[in-house]
Structures are given as C-alpha cells and as structure tokens.
C-alpha positions as CSV (number, residue, x, y, z in Angstrom):
1,M,0.4,29.1,30.5
2,R,-0.9,32.3,28.9
3,E,1.0,31.5,25.7
4,L,-0.2,27.9,25.6
5,R,-3.8,29.0,26.0
6,S,-3.6,31.8,23.4
7,N,-2.1,29.4,20.8
8,A,-4.3,26.4,21.6
9,V,-7.1,27.3,19.1
10,S,-4.6,27.7,16.3
11,L,-2.9,24.4,17.1
12,L,-6.3,22.7,17.2
13,I,-7.3,24.1,13.8
14,W,-4.1,23.3,12.0
15,T,-4.0,19.8,13.5
16,S,-7.6,19.1,12.6
17,V,-7.1,20.4,9.0
18,I,-4.0,18.3,8.4
19,T,-5.6,15.2,10.0
20,A,-8.8,15.6,7.9
21,L,-6.8,16.0,4.7
22,T,-4.8,12.9,5.5
23,A,-7.9,10.8,6.3
24,L,-9.7,12.1,3.2
25,T,-6.7,11.2,0.9
26,M,-6.3,7.7,2.4
27,S,-10.0,7.0,2.0
28,F,-9.3,6.9,-1.8
29,Y,-6.6,4.1,-1.5
30,G,-9.1,1.3,-2.2
31,V,-10.4,3.1,-5.3
32,F,-6.8,3.7,-6.4
33,L,-6.1,-0.1,-6.2
34,E,-9.3,-1.0,-8.0
35,N,-8.4,1.2,-10.9
36,N,-4.7,0.4,-11.1
37,Q,-4.5,-0.2,-14.8
38,K,-6.1,3.2,-15.7
39,I,-3.9,4.9,-13.1
40,L,-0.7,3.2,-14.5
41,A,-1.6,4.5,-17.9
42,M,-1.9,8.1,-16.6
43,I,1.3,7.8,-14.5
44,S,3.3,6.6,-17.5
45,I,3.1,10.2,-19.0
46,I,4.4,11.8,-15.8
47,P,8.1,12.7,-15.8
48,E,10.2,10.4,-13.7
49,G,11.6,13.3,-11.7
50,T,8.1,14.3,-10.6
51,L,7.6,10.9,-9.1
52,Q,11.0,11.0,-7.4
53,F,10.3,14.3,-5.8
54,K,7.2,12.7,-4.3
55,G,9.4,10.0,-2.8
56,I,8.6,7.3,-5.4
57,S,11.5,5.5,-7.0
58,D,9.2,2.9,-8.7
59,V,5.7,3.4,-10.0
60,D,4.6,0.1,-8.3
61,D,5.5,1.7,-4.9
62,L,2.3,3.8,-5.3
63,F,0.2,0.7,-4.9
64,S,1.6,-0.1,-1.5
65,V,-0.2,1.6,1.4
66,L,3.0,3.2,2.8
67,G,4.1,4.4,-0.7
68,F,0.6,5.8,-1.3
69,Y,0.7,7.6,2.0
70,S,4.2,9.1,1.6
71,A,3.5,10.3,-1.9
72,N,0.2,11.9,-1.1
73,N,0.1,12.9,2.6
74,V,3.6,13.7,3.7
75,I,3.4,16.9,1.7
76,Y,0.8,18.2,4.2
77,M,3.4,18.2,7.0
78,L,6.3,19.2,4.7
79,V,4.4,22.3,3.6
80,L,1.5,23.0,5.9
81,G,3.4,21.8,9.0
82,S,6.3,24.0,8.0
83,I,4.0,27.0,7.4
84,Y,2.4,26.5,10.8
85,S,5.8,26.2,12.5
86,I,7.3,29.3,11.0
87,V,4.2,31.5,11.3
88,L,3.9,30.6,15.0
89,S,7.5,31.2,15.8
90,S,7.9,34.3,13.8
91,G,5.0,36.0,15.5
92,I,5.3,34.8,19.1
93,L,7.9,37.4,20.0
94,L,6.8,40.2,17.6
95,K,3.2,40.2,18.6
96,E,4.1,41.7,22.0
97,E,5.3,44.8,20.1
98,Y,2.7,45.2,17.4
99,N,-0.1,44.4,19.9
100,K,1.3,47.0,22.2
101,T,1.7,44.5,25.1
102,A,5.5,44.6,25.3
103,E,5.4,47.2,28.2
104,F,3.2,44.9,30.2
105,L,5.4,41.9,29.5
106,L,8.7,43.7,30.3
107,A,7.1,44.9,33.6
108,W,7.2,41.4,34.9
109,P,10.3,40.4,36.9
110,L,11.7,38.4,34.0
111,T,14.9,38.8,32.0
112,R,14.9,39.0,28.2
113,G,16.4,35.5,28.2
114,E,13.6,34.1,30.3
115,V,11.0,35.7,28.1
116,F,12.6,34.2,25.0
117,Y,13.0,30.7,26.5
118,S,9.4,30.6,27.7
119,K,8.0,31.6,24.3
120,A,10.4,29.3,22.4
121,A,9.4,26.4,24.7
122,V,5.7,27.1,23.7
123,V,6.7,27.1,20.0
124,F,8.7,23.8,20.1
125,L,6.0,22.1,22.3
126,N,3.3,23.1,19.8
127,V,5.3,21.9,16.9
128,A,6.0,18.6,18.6
129,V,2.3,18.2,19.4
130,I,1.1,18.8,15.9
131,N,3.6,16.3,14.6
132,I,2.8,13.6,17.1
133,V,-1.0,13.9,16.7
134,T,-0.9,14.0,12.9
135,A,1.6,11.0,12.9
136,I,-0.8,9.0,15.2
137,A,-3.7,9.9,13.0
138,G,-1.7,9.0,9.9
139,Y,-0.8,5.6,11.4
140,I,-4.4,4.9,12.2
141,T,-5.5,5.6,8.6
142,L,-2.7,3.3,7.3
143,V,-3.9,0.5,9.6
144,T,-7.5,1.1,8.6
145,V,-7.1,1.0,4.8
146,K,-4.1,-1.4,4.4
147,R,-4.4,-4.4,2.2
148,E,-0.9,-5.8,3.2
149,P,1.6,-5.3,6.0
150,F,3.7,-2.1,6.0
151,S,6.9,-1.1,7.8
152,T,6.1,0.7,11.0
153,D,9.8,1.5,11.4
154,A,9.8,3.3,8.0
155,F,6.7,5.2,9.0
156,I,8.4,6.4,12.2
157,V,11.5,7.5,10.4
158,M,9.4,9.4,7.9
159,S,7.6,11.1,10.8
160,V,10.9,12.0,12.5
161,Y,12.0,13.6,9.3
162,T,9.0,15.9,9.2
163,L,9.4,16.7,12.9
164,L,13.0,17.8,12.3
165,L,12.0,19.9,9.3
166,N,9.3,21.6,11.2
167,M,11.6,22.3,14.2
168,F,14.1,23.8,11.7
169,F,11.4,26.2,10.4
170,A,10.3,27.0,13.9
171,S,13.9,28.0,14.8
172,L,14.1,30.0,11.5
173,G,11.0,31.9,12.4
174,L,12.4,32.9,15.9
175,F,15.6,34.1,14.2
176,M,13.7,36.1,11.6
177,S,11.6,37.8,14.2
178,T,14.7,39.1,16.0
179,L,15.9,40.8,12.9
180,V,12.7,42.9,12.5
181,R,13.4,46.5,13.6
182,R,9.9,47.8,13.4
183,A,7.0,46.1,15.1
184,R,5.0,44.5,12.3
185,P,3.9,41.0,11.5
186,I,6.0,39.0,9.1
187,T,3.4,36.3,8.4
188,T,3.4,36.8,4.6
189,L,7.1,36.8,4.4
190,S,7.3,33.6,6.5
191,I,4.7,31.7,4.3
192,G,6.4,33.0,1.2
193,L,9.8,31.7,2.3
194,V,8.4,28.2,2.9
195,L,6.7,28.1,-0.5
196,I,9.7,29.4,-2.3
197,L,12.0,26.9,-0.8
198,Y,9.6,24.1,-1.6
199,F,9.3,25.4,-5.2
200,I,13.1,25.4,-5.6
201,F,13.2,21.8,-4.2
202,T,10.5,20.8,-6.7
203,I,12.3,22.3,-9.6
204,S,15.6,20.6,-8.6
205,N,13.9,17.2,-8.6
206,I,12.2,17.5,-12.0
207,T,15.0,19.2,-13.8
208,D,18.2,17.2,-14.1
209,G,20.4,20.2,-14.9
210,L,19.2,22.0,-11.8
211,S,19.4,19.2,-9.3
212,F,22.2,20.9,-7.4
213,I,20.0,23.8,-6.3
214,G,18.0,21.4,-4.1
215,Y,20.8,21.6,-1.6
216,A,19.9,25.2,-0.9
217,T,16.6,24.0,0.7
218,P,16.0,21.9,3.8
219,Y,13.7,19.7,1.9
220,K,16.7,18.1,0.2
221,F,17.6,16.5,3.5
222,V,14.2,14.9,4.1
223,G,14.2,11.2,3.2
224,M,11.0,10.3,1.3
225,D,11.7,6.9,-0.3
226,T,10.0,4.9,2.5
227,L,10.0,1.6,0.5
228,A,13.8,1.6,-0.1
229,P,15.4,-1.4,1.6
230,D,18.0,0.9,3.3
231,Y,15.5,3.6,4.2
232,R,16.6,5.1,7.6
233,L,17.3,8.3,9.4
234,E,20.4,9.6,7.8
235,F,23.1,10.9,10.1
236,I,23.8,13.9,7.8
237,S,20.2,14.9,8.0
238,V,20.1,14.8,11.8
239,I,23.3,16.9,11.9
240,Y,21.9,19.3,9.3
241,F,18.6,19.9,11.0
242,G,19.8,19.7,14.6
243,G,22.8,21.9,14.0
244,L,21.0,24.6,12.1
245,S,18.1,24.6,14.5
246,L,20.5,25.1,17.5
247,L,22.5,27.7,15.6
248,L,19.4,29.7,14.6
249,S,17.9,29.5,18.1
250,F,21.2,30.4,19.8
251,T,21.6,33.4,17.5
252,A,18.0,34.5,18.0
253,I,18.4,34.6,21.8
254,R,21.6,36.6,21.5
255,L,19.9,39.1,19.2
256,Y,16.7,39.3,21.3
257,R,18.7,40.2,24.4
258,R,20.1,43.3,22.6
259,K,17.1,44.1,20.5
260,E,15.3,47.4,21.0
261,I,11.7,46.6,22.0
262,Y,9.1,49.1,20.7
263,L,6.5,49.7,23.4
C-alpha cells in the first residue's frame, strides 16, 4: 500500500498528460477532413517509409478516424508510456538505497523475494492502469469525433500491443536496476534507452537499406497498420514480449536476491 500511495501522483500526472494529448490531437480530426486536399498535397512530399513507420500503408487511411488515431496518438503510449514504465520500474528498487531507506525496509520480516515481488506487482499494476485508462479515453475520443464506423476489435488489438510493449519496458527497468552496484538513480539512462530504441526503429522504417536493424528494437514487433484486413495480434509478438518480459523479470529476481544492498 505504501508503494501504491507513493506512486499514485506520478501515475495520475502521466495518465492525465497522455489523455490530454490524445484528446487535443483528436479534436483536430474534423479540421483535418475539411482540408483534405491541402493535406494530401503536403503528404505527397513525405517519404513512403515515414508513413509506414506511423502505421499508414495508404495515405487515404489517414482520413479514417482509426487511421488518424493510430498515426497521431499511439506514439504517446509507444514512447511516453514506455518512458513511464521503465522509469517507474528502474527506480522502485533502487530508491530504497539512494534514499537511505533500505535499512528500514530490510528490517521488516520480509525476504528479498517478497520485497521484489511486492514492488514488481506495483509496477505492473500501474502500467496496466495507465494503459487501460488511456485506452478508454482514446476510445471515447474516437466515438466522439468519428464520421464513420470503425473497428473496435482493431482498436483493442492496438491497445494490447502498447500494453505488451510497456510491460516489456517495465521488466527491462527492473532488470537494469539489479545491475546497478552503487546506489544512484538511472532515470536518464532509462529515458535515453527508450528514445534510442525508438530512433533506431524510425531509421529502419524510413531507410530501405537499414530495415533489418528494426529487429533490434521491441517496436518492430508492435503492429500499427490498424486498417489492414488481416490486422490482428500476431503470435510471434505475444511470444516475443511475453517471453522477454518473463525472462527479464525472472533474471531480475535472481540478481536481486544476491545483490549487495547499500544501507
């Protein structure tokens, strides 16, 4: 409960910011449709790879409400949601050391494993909450501004992809924190890692000769083409995110049990 309360404000702020950005972006959908000819002229000079990286296989997809949403709003959860997840998880164990509260924590009748599991549970619960709330808010904005029906199933699949991605970064943050030998925050490193991976993914999508490097990032396994007839949750993506998240979490608990805690 202490961890839930101490992270509640941060969760509220991040959720509010992402929700507000989504609502603000979707408020321009009507204007976007009304100026479609001018916008098509501008889009025509954008490299095809740039559109593909935003999940658009056809320019006309941008004029559907779900295509507009996926191209302009999913990035908030792909990047901001991932940053929130890794920053929260990378600091939740370490803060007991650099805040000099580790001695108090270890004085409780708890094993290292119980400490880890309780903190990891808070991380994954918060990540689930921010994804669920922002998805609900996103769905409400879609229903509010839509001019034609859209696929709710595709929206759910897209939301599950972002949840899996955020869970992966949460697991990665836990793993990274167990590797730190001296008590210090690794927030900058965590944010930098997310941005670097997203930058590599972007380059792989807009540069044909470098498309293979996209597989070095988790973003390559996030399906974005929501208007494709066969758009679904790919089995390989579930295995990739689920397997790596479990592996990172399992390795983190093993390392944490043996880690020297600085009091």
